[in-house]
N, C-alpha and C positions, 0 to 999 in steps of 0.2 A: 414446550414448543416442539411440534413435530415438523419434519421436513418431508413432504410428499415427493417434491421434485428437487433433487440435489442439483446444485450449480455445476455445469460442465466445466471441467478444469482444462480448458485448452488454451494454448499459448500462440497458435497459428494466426493467420490473417482473419480478423474479425472475432478473435477469441475473447475470453473473459480475463485472461491474465496477460500482461505485458512481458515479453522475454527479457531476459537480464540485460541484454545489450541495449534495450530501449529504457532501462531504469526500473524493471520489475514492477510489482504492484499490480492493482486491478485496472482494467480499462473502463471507459465510460459505459460501454455496453455491459460489462461485467458487473458494475455497480448496479445498474438497472435490473439485471437478472436477479441479483441477490435481493434487492428491494421487493421485487415481484414475489420471490419465494418467501420473504420474510416481511409480510405487512407491518407497518409501524416502525421499520428500521430507519435510522438516520444516517446510514453509511454515505460517505461522500468520497469523491476522488481526491488525489493528492493536491496539495497547495504547492504549485510549482512556480507560479509567477512572482512579480515584485509585490510586496504588501506594505502597507502602512503600519508603522510601529504601534502595537497596542490594538489593532483591529482583530475582529473575530478569526480572520484567516491566519494572522500572525500568531494568535493564541493557539490555534489548532496545530500549526507547524511546531510551535514550541513544545506542545503536549506530546506530538508524535515523536519529535526527536528525543524527548526524554524517555519515552516508552521503549523506543526502538534501541536506544543506547543500552538499556537493561537487557533486551534481547540479545544484542551483539555481545555483551559481556557473559551471557550465559551459554553462548554458542561454543562449538568446539574450537580448538585452536586453528585447525584447518579453515574453518568458515571465517573466523576473526581475521586471519591474515590474508585471505583471498580477496583481492579488490574486485572480482567478478562475482562474489556470492551475492544471492538475492537480497539479503538484508543491507549489505554495503551499497548495492545499486539503487535500492529503494531510498536509503538515506540520502544518497547523492541526488537523486531526483527530487526529493523534498527539500534540498538544499540545507541539510543538517550539518 
């Protein structure tokens, strides 16, 4: 898979990535840009609302939380203990 047009990694107003104070992760615009650059991608934004138990969204959240916990465990001690690190903020946004 070649990437002719890389995604702009901006966090400012209208950027592709959310600043850590807003919960980290990709914005709706960022996901759209990624999907344009990678046809066939199934990337979606975070599951942040209330979900029914056992629904597709609930399963996505559970899967993300399990994966991100592994990332958090492998991170440096500084990142693991910092409540404002990107991984912690993203997990908080996903309600992990």
